[in-house]
N, C-alpha and C positions, 0 to 999 in steps of 0.2 A: 504494500498500499504504500501511497506518496505520502512523503513527509506530511505535505500541506492536509493532505486530507486527513490523516493520522488526529493531525492537530486540530481541524474543526470536529471530528466527532468525540474527542477526551476534554475541548475544552468546556461545555456545556456541564461536565460530570464535575469540577472543580466548584467545591466550595467558595461561596464570597463575590462570586463573578456576576454585575447584572448582565441580562439580556445586551444590551447597550455596549459594556466593557468586550464583552465575547463577539458582537458583529464585529465590533471595530477591528479586535486581534484577530478576527478569522480573514477579515477584509486586508489587512497587512503582509497575509499568507498570499494573498493571490495578484498575480501580476496581468493585468491586461493588454491584452496587443494586438493593434489595428489593424487590420490586413484590407488594400485596396483590391475596388473588382475590378482586378482585369479579365474576369471571367465568372461564370457562373459561382455561385459558392459551395454547390454541392460536388462541384470540379474541384474548386481549391481545397475545401479543406483536408480529403487525404494528403492531399503535396504536402501540406505543414504540418499536419500532425506529427512525424517521427520526429522532425527538427523541434518543435513544440515540447514534445517530450523530454526531448535529453537537455534541453534547457530547462524543463522544469525538475530534474533528477541531479544537473550539475547544480543549480542557486538554491534548490528547499525550499521554494516556492510554486505554488501551482499556477499555470500560466492559462488563464481562461480569454481563445481567439474571440477577436470581435469582426464580423463579416459583415458587410454593406452592401446595399444597392448601388452605390455612386459615390463617387472619391469627397464631395463635400460632407458626406455622415460620416467617413472616419475622422473628419477634418473638425468639423463639429465635436466628437466625440472628444476629442483632444481639450476640446477648448473647453466642455464642460466637465474635464478631470473622468471623463468614464472610461478612459482606456490611461495605458502609464506610459505606452512607448508604439510606433507604429512604422511597417514598411510602406514607404510611400516613392511614387517617383517624385523628380525633381518641381517641378509645377507644383505638385501636392504637398510636398516638402515647404516649399520657399510659402503657401498660405496655410500651413502649419506653424510656422517658426513666425510669420507678420502676426497672426487672429488668434493664436491657440498656444502663443508661450512654449511652443516647441522649441528644439536644440538639436541640430544634424550631429550625433555622434560615431556616426559606421558610415559605410561604405559598401557594396556588395559587392566582391568581383567576380564575374560571369565564368561559368567553367570553361569557356571556350576559346577564353584566354585573351582575349576583347580588351582592351578597354571600357569598354564602354557601349552603348547599341545605338541601332540609326532608326529611324522613323520612317515609312513606306508611306507610299501611295499606290495601292492595288486596282487592278478591275480584273474580271474572269479573261482567261483563255481564251474564247472567242468574242472579247471585245473588240472593234472598230478605233478605239483611245490606243495610243501607244507614246503620248508624251504629255506633260502639262500641258502644255501650250494645246493639243488638243482638248486637252478638260477643258481650259477656260475659254477655248470658241467655243465649245459646244456647250458650255454649262447651263444655260437658259432650258434645256431636253433632256438634263440629266437629275438622279438621282444621287444625292452624296451621302453617304456615311462618315461624319465627323465624328470626332471620339469626345470624350467626357471633356467639360470644359476644363477639370481639374488636372486633365493629365498631359504630360511634356509632351510624347512623343504622337500621342493619338491629336495634339487639337494644339498646344503652345507652340510648338515645331514647324507645325505646315502650315499655323496661321501666319507663321511670320515670311519665312523663307519661299511656299506656294503664294499666298494671296498677300498677306501686307506689300509683300516687294512688289507685287504686279499691280497694286493698288485695287485690288478685289477682297469682295465684302463677301464671304464665304455665306453668310447667314440670308442674304438677298440675292446671290448671283445665280443659286444653283433653283433648278422647279421643285424640287422640293429638298430640305436637310433633313437629316436624324442625327441625334447623338446618341452613340452606343460604346461599350467596352469594346476592348480590342477582338474579341473572340466574336462578338455579334457581328462586329463589323464583317470581319473576313468570311464570316458562314454567311452572310446578306451578302458577299460579291460571290462567291463560290454557287449560292442556289439564285443567283441571277436577280435578287430583290431590291439591292442598289446596284448603280452604276460603276461607281468608283466610291473608296473609301479612303481611310487613314488606318496603320496598321503599324505594327515596328518589328524588329528583326529577331526578338526573341519572342514574340506570339508567334512568328513563321517557324522556328525551332521547334516551339513547344507544337505547333497544328500538324506539323510532318511526322511528329511520335503517334498523337491520338488522332490526327483522322486524316490520313495520308491523301487519301482521294479528295477530300476538300482540300489540301492543302497546293494539289496537283492542278485544280481549278481558276490557281492564281496568279498572274503577273504582274510584276512589279516596273509602275513607270515612271519611280521618281523616289531617291533614295537620299536623306539628308547628312549635313554635317553629324560626327558625331556627337551623341549625348551623353555626359560622365553617367556613370552605373547609379542603381537607383541609392537612395540614401535610408538608413534609419533614424529615426526620429523620437529622443523621449521629451516628457516635460520636466522645463527646465527647474524646477519644484520638486524632483522626485526625490526622497532620500537618497542619499549618498554612499549608502551601506549598499543600496539597490543596484545603484548605478556603478558601484566598484565590482560586483558582481554580475552583471550584464557584461563590463568591459573584458573581466577572467575569462569566461565562458566565450564569449565572442572572439575576440582575438587569436584564441589559441582552438580555436574548431576547424575542423578541414585538414587536418594534418592524418588522419588515419584512414584507411582504406573505408574501416564502417560510416565514418563520419563524410566522408567523400560521398558516400550512397546514401546516405541519408541526405545531403544538400543535392543532389543530382536533380530530384524531381522538380526544383525549384530553379537549377537552371545556372547555381553558383557553385564557385569552389570556396570560398574564404570567406573574413570581413576584413576590410582595412579600418583604421582611426581615419577619422574626418569631422570636419566642424562647418557652420554655416555657410565659409567662404566656397564651399562646394556650388553655390548656389548661385555665386554673380553669371556667371553667363548667361543663366537661365533669366536673373533679374535683368541684365542687357539684352537679351531678347525679347522680356516683356515691355521694356521703356520704350526700344525702337518700334517695337508694333503700336505701341498707342504714339510714339511720334508721327509716324506715317499717318496713325486715323485724325490727329489734330489736325497736320500739315492740312488734308484735301477736306476738311469739314469747313464748308462754305457758309453754316451757319454762326460762324463766328466773325467779329471783325477782326480786322487785322491787329488793331494792338492788344485785344485778346490772344489771339492766338498766335502773336509772339511772345505775352507774360507766358502762356501756357508753356509753348516748347521751347523758352528759355528757362524756366523750372526742371525741363525732361533733360535737358543740354545738361544742367548743373548737377543733375544725378547721375546724367551718366560719365560726367568729366570724374564724378566721385568712384562711382563703380572701377574706372580704370586706371586711377591712382592705383588701387587696393589691389587690383589683379597686377602691375607694377610691381607693388611691394612682394606679393606671393612669389612671382618670376623670379624675383631678385630673391630670394629667399632661397627659393629651391634649387637654384643655380649655384649659388654659396655652398648649400647641401651636398650639391654634389660634386664641385671641387673639393671640398674637405675629406667626402668618403673616394674620391682618386686619389689625392694626395696622402691620403692614411694609407692606400692599397698600396 
């Protein structure tokens, strides 16, 4: 029996404990882990169960998974202290940091050896669409499967590189636009329910395993620049003892064959330390997208537009300076390592 479960069974038997005290102590033995909805929860749960069981055993706390129907629900759960940590994409992590007092502390490392992953635009193999130019030229006649609004690869990245850079509003350009999970978008394209949709390379690799016949029906017509691997985020006010237990577990996990087998269904090899600085490129993308929208907004007078653009440019400059500081520190670290060698 897990240590946390045993505690919950024995606590009510201890004389002198009020029900409130028992409830509070039991809650302290449970860590609530949020998981964003890249596919249906009934499909995700079996993939996560072995990993969460390993974490529970190692840190001596029961791990309670929290699956939701969309990314926003996981962000809100952290905001209202209903979860303690979560696996997010970079965009949803940014929202959790800004709105839910979250803090990036770890980064997943893909099992394919890549430094991150890529956003995709996909069509059916028999589609007449062969490029983004084809999609934009025919958008008024197409049904588009966009990603969850808090998805990095499903929404933010294509929103900037595909649409903002081409001065296109994806919400109005198409005959119809739907917002769905990665898995739903891919299956909708394979089944001819939408004409074009966002997806990502991690989702494609998983679909090739779970539904290879559907994956064969897909054709990639666009691939984004590299997206940093997904972060893990905890509440900043999580107690330090629990934070250290999580560090000890995560940053040593993935060394053995058994551990790698547990991580394989999640397409991870290990975890690296990280921080909120991981989100800087995503913040730049979000600001670039806002800037493009403001620059083309004809409802604003010139003075108002210039003021808003100046505010965004100042934020971009600040982010740029921080990026330079990080790059300089990385260069110094690499130089020190080489000299030591």
